[in-house]
C-alpha positions in Angstrom: 123.3 72.4 44.4 122.8 69.3 46.4 123.6 69.0 50.0 126.6 66.6 49.8 126.1 64.0 53.0 128.7 62.7 55.6 130.1 59.2 54.8 130.6 58.6 58.2 127.8 57.5 59.9 127.0 58.2 63.9 124.6 58.4 66.4 123.3 62.2 66.6 120.6 61.4 69.5 120.2 59.2 72.6 117.5 58.4 75.0 117.3 60.2 78.3 115.3 58.4 80.8 112.5 61.2 82.8 110.8 61.9 85.5 108.2 64.6 84.9 106.4 66.6 87.3 103.1 67.9 86.0 100.4 69.1 88.0 101.4 67.0 91.4 101.8 63.9 89.6 104.7 61.8 88.9 105.2 60.4 84.9 107.7 58.1 83.9 109.0 59.0 80.4 111.7 60.0 77.6 113.2 62.5 75.6 115.6 62.5 72.3 118.4 64.3 73.4 121.6 65.3 71.2 125.1 63.2 71.8 128.0 65.2 72.7 131.4 63.2 72.8 134.5 64.1 72.6 136.2 64.4 69.0 140.0 64.0 69.2 141.5 65.8 65.9 144.8 64.2 65.2 147.2 65.3 62.2 149.7 63.0 61.0 150.4 61.9 64.4 150.3 65.0 66.5 147.0 65.1 68.4 146.2 69.2 68.3 142.4 69.5 70.0 139.6 67.6 71.8 136.3 69.1 71.0 133.4 68.1 72.5 130.7 68.2 69.6 128.1 66.0 68.0 129.6 63.5 66.3 128.0 64.1 62.6 129.2 65.3 59.5 132.8 65.1 61.1 134.6 65.7 57.3 133.0 68.5 57.0 134.1 69.7 60.1 137.5 68.8 60.0 137.8 70.8 57.0 136.2 73.7 58.3 138.3 73.5 61.5 141.1 73.3 59.5 140.3 76.3 57.2 140.1 78.6 60.4 142.5 77.3 62.9 144.9 78.4 59.6 146.0 75.0 58.9 145.0 74.8 55.4 144.4 76.6 53.0 141.8 75.0 50.8 140.3 71.3 50.5 143.0 70.1 48.5 145.1 70.2 51.2 143.2 67.7 53.4 144.5 64.3 51.1 143.1 61.8 53.8 140.7 61.5 57.0 140.0 58.6 58.9 137.7 58.1 61.7 138.1 55.8 64.5 135.4 55.2 67.0 136.9 54.5 70.6 135.0 53.7 73.7 135.2 57.3 74.9 134.6 59.3 71.8 136.1 59.7 68.1 139.5 60.5 66.6 139.7 62.1 63.4 143.2 61.7 61.9 144.0 63.9 59.0 146.7 63.2 56.6 148.0 66.9 55.2 149.9 68.2 52.4 153.5 68.9 53.6 152.9 72.8 53.1 149.6 72.4 55.4 151.5 70.3 58.1 154.2 72.8 58.5 151.5 75.2 59.3 150.2 72.7 62.0 153.4 72.5 63.6 153.7 76.2 64.1 150.2 76.2 65.3 150.4 73.2 67.3 148.8 73.5 70.9 146.7 71.5 73.1 143.3 71.9 73.6 140.4 70.0 75.8 136.9 70.5 75.7 136.7 73.8 73.6 132.8 74.1 73.1 132.5 77.8 74.0 135.8 78.9 74.5 137.7 80.2 70.9 140.9 81.4 72.1 142.4 78.0 74.6 146.0 77.5 74.4 146.3 81.3 73.7 149.0 82.6 76.3 149.3 86.7 75.9 147.0 88.7 74.2 149.3 89.1 71.0 149.0 85.3 70.2 145.2 85.7 69.2 145.0 84.5 65.3 143.4 86.8 63.4 142.0 86.7 60.0 143.8 88.7 57.2 140.8 90.5 55.6 140.8 93.9 54.6 137.9 96.0 54.9 136.0 95.7 51.9 132.4 96.3 52.3 130.0 93.6 52.1 127.4 93.5 49.4 124.3 94.6 50.9 121.4 91.5 52.0 117.7 92.8 51.7 116.1 93.0 54.8 113.4 90.5 52.8 116.2 88.0 52.3 117.2 88.0 56.1 113.1 87.4 56.9 112.9 84.2 54.4 116.0 83.1 55.6 114.6 82.8 59.1 111.6 81.7 57.8 112.9 78.8 57.0 115.6 77.6 59.1 113.4 75.0 61.1 113.0 73.0 58.2 116.7 73.0 58.3 117.3 71.8 61.6 116.2 68.2 62.6 118.5 67.5 65.3 117.0 70.6 66.7 113.5 69.8 66.0 113.9 66.5 68.1 115.8 67.6 71.0 116.0 71.7 71.3 119.4 71.9 72.6 121.5 72.4 69.3 122.9 74.9 67.4 122.7 75.0 63.6 124.5 77.9 60.9 123.7 78.2 57.7 124.3 79.7 54.5 121.9 81.3 52.0 121.9 82.9 48.6 121.7 86.8 48.5 117.8 86.0 47.9 117.8 84.6 51.3 117.2 80.5 50.2 119.1 78.1 52.3 121.9 76.3 50.2 123.2 74.4 53.3 123.1 74.0 56.9 124.7 72.0 59.3 124.4 71.4 63.3 126.1 71.1 66.1 125.9 71.2 70.3 128.5 73.8 69.8 128.1 77.1 68.3 132.0 76.8 66.3 131.4 73.5 65.4 128.2 74.1 64.1 130.0 76.7 61.7 132.8 75.1 61.0 130.9 72.3 59.6 129.0 74.7 57.6 132.2 76.2 56.5 133.5 72.1 55.3 130.6 71.6 53.6 130.3 74.8 51.4 134.0 74.2 50.7 133.3 70.7 49.2 130.1 71.7 47.5 131.9 74.5 45.8 130.0 77.4 47.2 131.4 80.6 46.8 131.0 82.8 50.4 130.8 86.3 48.5 127.6 85.2 47.0 125.8 84.9 49.9 125.5 85.6 53.8 125.7 82.9 57.1 122.8 82.6 59.6 123.4 81.4 63.1 121.4 80.3 65.6 123.2 81.4 68.4 125.1 84.6 70.0 127.7 86.1 67.8 131.5 86.1 69.3 134.9 87.0 68.4 135.8 83.8 67.3 132.6 83.6 65.2 133.3 86.5 63.3 136.8 85.5 62.5 135.7 82.4 61.4 133.1 84.2 59.2 136.1 86.2 57.5 138.5 83.2 57.1 135.6 81.6 55.1 135.3 84.8 53.1 131.0 85.8 53.6 129.9 89.6 53.8 127.7 89.4 55.7 127.1 87.6 59.2 123.2 87.1 60.7 122.7 86.4 64.5 119.6 85.4 65.8 120.8 86.1 69.2 123.2 89.2 70.4 126.7 89.9 69.6 129.5 90.9 71.7 131.4 94.3 71.8 134.7 92.4 70.9 132.6 91.0 67.9 131.2 94.4 66.4 134.3 95.8 66.4 135.8 92.6 64.8 133.2 93.1 62.3 133.8 96.6 61.5 137.6 96.3 61.1 136.9 93.1 59.0 134.5 94.8 56.9 131.5 91.9 57.7 128.1 93.3 57.9 126.9 92.1 61.1 122.7 92.0 62.1 122.0 90.4 64.8 119.4 90.4 67.4 117.5 88.8 64.1 113.7 87.9 64.2 111.2 87.4 61.3 110.1 90.6 61.3 112.8 93.2 62.8 116.6 92.6 62.9 119.5 95.5 64.4 122.7 96.2 62.0 125.7 97.0 64.2 128.1 97.6 61.1 127.8 99.0 57.9 127.0 97.2 54.9 126.7 99.3 51.2 123.1 99.9 52.5 122.3 102.1 55.5 121.7 99.9 58.6 117.7 101.3 58.9 117.5 99.6 55.6 117.7 96.0 57.6 117.0 97.3 61.1 113.2 98.0 62.5 
């Protein structure tokens, strides 16, 4: 299926002036760096969160973010998305269906600068939101499929090839073909963008697996579970809480993944040694 493109054109990179020190000589130059701006997510007329992110694929982000925040249950509960560029960043105003707006009112909180923090605004441990998915075992993903996905991932990261400074999240078929990918300076944002893009394209989460180019923390497992994927592959290591949460939710967590080796931290329907090298 074709990758749906965002209808919201924004600049993803800017030119950074540099002074390179090379073998005792100073050389002036320029490099492309990713744009990072505050994006204020507003539901109705009520601000919800300010995210530091790459201002591209914002429609995908809003859908994925709204789903993983528990505000919408699907794309049909978002009636309209409007993007306004301001001097300091962007304001994304989302019109919700009545039921979704009620959820928003129940969950409304003030967040600022959430690039790496997924629990800002939570005042106690018993307020930590969680996916309600049961611990159904994930369908097995063959090691060859993971290897194929990792070997082709770079081709789906044009922004990272320019800047070497952004994260990616990709949705892959069970044989490792990358069907959708999104990039962002924030790893959570990249995954939310991917989830939104998959929902818009009608891709079924259980028919494939997700690859992320970052470490795997608790929040990444939560987002993957809400999306509905059975396997999450991370290039870097997971945290202890991510492992515990993946076990509880029945997600097969494969991490420290390279083209020729990976480590299975939670079981799937195939033994861990079938994945780990």
